[in-house]
C-alpha positions in Angstrom: 16.3 1.2 -25.3 13.7 -0.6 -23.4 16.0 -3.1 -21.7 18.6 -0.4 -21.0 16.0 1.8 -19.3 14.7 -1.1 -17.3 18.3 -2.1 -16.2 19.1 1.5 -15.3 15.8 2.5 -13.6 13.8 -0.6 -12.6 12.0 1.3 -9.9 10.7 3.8 -12.4 9.8 1.3 -15.1 8.1 -1.0 -12.6 6.1 1.8 -11.1 4.9 3.2 -14.4 3.9 -0.1 -15.9 2.2 -1.3 -12.8 0.3 2.0 -12.4 -0.8 1.8 -16.1 -2.1 -1.8 -15.5 -3.8 -0.7 -12.3 -5.6 2.2 -14.0 -6.6 -0.1 -16.9 -8.2 -2.5 -14.4 -10.0 0.4 -12.7 -11.6 1.2 -16.1 -13.5 -2.0 -15.8 -14.4 -1.5 -12.1 -16.6 1.6 -12.2 -17.9 0.9 -8.7 -14.5 1.0 -7.2 -12.9 3.6 -9.4 -13.6 6.6 -7.2 -12.6 5.1 -3.8 -9.5 3.4 -5.2 -8.3 6.7 -6.7 -9.1 8.6 -3.5 -7.2 5.9 -1.5 -4.2 6.3 -3.8 -4.3 10.1 -3.4 -4.5 9.9 0.4 -1.4 7.7 0.4 0.7 10.3 -1.5 1.8 12.3 1.6 3.4 9.1 3.0 5.8 9.2 0.0 7.8 11.6 2.1 8.6 8.9 4.6 11.0 7.5 1.9 13.6 9.9 3.3 13.9 7.5 6.3 14.4 4.4 4.2 17.4 5.6 2.2 20.0 4.3 2.6 19.2 2.2 5.7 16.7 -0.1 4.0 17.5 0.4 0.3 19.1 2.8 -2.2 17.1 2.7 -5.4 18.4 4.2 -8.6 16.0 7.0 -9.4 15.7 9.6 -12.2 16.1 12.4 -9.6 15.4 13.1 -6.0 14.8 15.9 -3.5 15.9 15.2 0.0 16.0 11.5 -0.8 12.4 11.5 -2.1 11.9 10.7 -5.8 9.1 10.8 -8.4 9.1 7.0 -8.3 8.1 7.2 -4.6 5.0 9.1 -5.4 4.1 6.8 -8.3 4.6 3.7 -6.0 2.7 5.2 -3.1 -0.3 6.2 -5.2 -0.4 2.7 -6.8 -0.1 0.7 -3.6 -2.7 2.9 -1.8 -5.3 2.4 -4.5 -4.4 -1.2 -5.1 -4.7 -2.1 -1.4 -8.2 -0.8 -1.3 -9.2 -2.4 -4.6 -7.9 -5.9 -3.7 -9.4 -5.8 -0.2 -12.8 -4.6 -1.4 -12.8 -7.2 -4.2 -11.7 -10.2 -2.2 -13.9 -9.2 0.8 -16.7 -10.9 -1.2 -19.3 -8.7 0.5 -21.0 -5.6 -1.1 -19.7 -2.4 0.5 -21.5 1.0 0.5 -19.4 4.1 1.0 -20.1 7.8 1.5 -17.2 10.1 0.9 -17.7 13.4 2.6 -14.7 15.7 2.3 -15.1 17.4 5.6 -15.5 14.1 7.5 -12.8 12.4 5.5 -10.0 15.1 5.9 -10.6 15.7 9.6 -10.2 12.0 10.4 -7.5 11.5 7.9 -5.4 14.3 9.5 -5.9 12.7 12.9 -4.9 9.2 11.9 -2.1 10.4 9.6 -0.7 12.4 12.4 -0.9 9.5 14.8 0.7 7.2 12.3 3.6 9.5 11.5 4.2 10.2 15.2 4.4 6.5 15.9 6.7 6.0 12.9 9.1 8.8 14.0 9.1 7.6 17.6 9.8 4.1 16.6 12.6 5.3 14.3 14.2 7.3 17.1 13.9 4.4 19.5 15.1 1.5 17.3 17.0 3.4 14.6 15.5 1.2 11.9 12.9 2.8 9.7 11.3 -0.4 8.4 10.8 -1.7 11.9 9.2 1.6 12.8 7.0 1.5 9.7 5.8 -2.0 10.5 5.1 -1.1 14.1 2.9 1.8 13.1 1.0 -0.4 10.7 0.6 -3.3 13.1 -0.7 -0.9 15.9 -3.1 0.6 13.4 -4.9 -2.6 12.7 -6.4 -3.4 16.1 -7.2 0.3 16.6 -9.2 0.5 13.4 -10.8 -2.9 14.1 -12.0 -1.5 17.4 -13.7 1.3 15.5 -15.0 -1.0 12.7 -15.1 -4.6 14.0 -17.3 -5.8 11.2 -14.5 -5.1 8.7 -12.2 -7.8 10.0 -12.9 -9.6 6.7 -11.7 -6.5 4.8 -8.4 -6.6 6.7 -8.0 -10.3 6.1 -8.8 -9.9 2.4 -6.3 -7.0 2.1 -3.6 -8.7 4.0 -3.9 -11.8 1.7 -5.0 -10.3 -1.6 -2.8 -7.3 -1.7 0.3 -9.2 -0.5 -0.2 -11.9 -3.1 -0.6 -9.4 -6.0 2.2 -7.2 -4.7 4.6 -10.1 -4.4 3.7 -11.5 -7.8 4.4 -8.1 -9.4 7.7 -7.9 -7.5 8.7 -11.4 -8.7 7.9 -10.4 -12.3 10.2 -7.4 -12.1 12.9 -9.3 -10.2 13.0 -11.8 -13.1 13.0 -9.1 -15.8 15.6 -7.0 -13.9 17.7 -9.3 -11.7 19.8 -6.3 -10.6 16.8 -4.6 -9.0 17.0 -6.7 -5.8 20.5 -5.5 -5.4 19.2 -2.1 -4.5 18.2 -3.2 -1.1 20.8 -2.6 1.6 22.6 -5.9 2.3 23.3 -5.0 5.9 19.7 -4.3 6.8 17.9 -7.1 8.7 14.8 -6.5 6.6 16.7 -6.9 3.4 17.5 -10.5 4.0 16.0 -12.6 1.2 13.1 -14.9 2.1 11.7 -16.9 -0.8 13.5 -14.5 -3.2 12.0 -11.4 -1.6 13.5 -9.0 0.9 11.9 -9.8 4.3 10.8 -6.2 4.7 8.7 -6.4 1.5 6.9 -9.5 2.7 6.2 -8.0 6.1 5.2 -4.6 4.7 2.8 -6.1 2.1 0.9 -8.1 4.7 0.7 -5.3 7.3 -0.1 -2.5 4.8 -2.6 -4.7 3.0 -4.5 -5.1 6.3 -4.2 -1.6 7.7 -4.7 0.7 4.7 -8.1 -0.7 3.6 -9.3 -0.5 7.2 -8.4 3.2 7.4 -10.1 3.9 4.1 -13.2 2.1 5.2 -13.3 4.3 8.3 -12.7 7.5 6.3 -15.2 6.5 3.6 -17.9 5.7 6.2 -18.1 2.3 4.6 -20.7 -0.3 5.6 -21.0 -4.0 4.7 -24.3 -4.8 3.1 -26.0 -7.5 5.2 -26.2 -10.8 3.3 -30.0 -10.8 3.5 -30.3 -7.5 1.7 -27.6 -8.2 -0.9 -29.0 -9.0 -4.3 -28.8 -12.6 -5.4 -26.6 -13.5 -8.4 -28.7 -13.4 -11.5 -31.4 -11.2 -10.0 -32.6 -8.4 -12.2 
């Protein structure tokens, strides 16, 4: 039953198992639990962009879909949104203070989400390639957000490296368990070409999303890096 389900719906199984593992890790990270969950929830609306990816970039086997958007897309988007923040904040190696104020958060989220989606749709109309458009919107977002929060360059670097490594390790795990999973990427897409056993688009997306999303969350969370002089020393009471 298990192997049959994995072979039939690897996207679903991978998303559920990875999400369960992520939530388990969060149980041991009380300081990051709330921001990581909020980051995952804020990523959920972007699940709808999956309509652009099918079938140009990939055609996943899903349990059901409405207008090419599936339950798996929402699971995956929540997971990656939360995981990107968690890995960036952890590997940043500097204490971060946050202040989540709903009114401040949602007003700025609406602005940046609107700008990001507009860039995505314009890019898609101009180049007719949804993955290229998605990458352009993420790459543009990084310098814009760094201009607003230049001190968080290390957060962007930690996210780009940390998230992409974890994301690709998880992808490798599922590609080994379900070799047919990688066949769900569209062979004719330039971004589906294998590089090191991964579709090129997954490599590029993991790095760019890992850099951009934590920066956006830091801006929305009114995050601040604790200066080294004021950070408690290890072993201090």
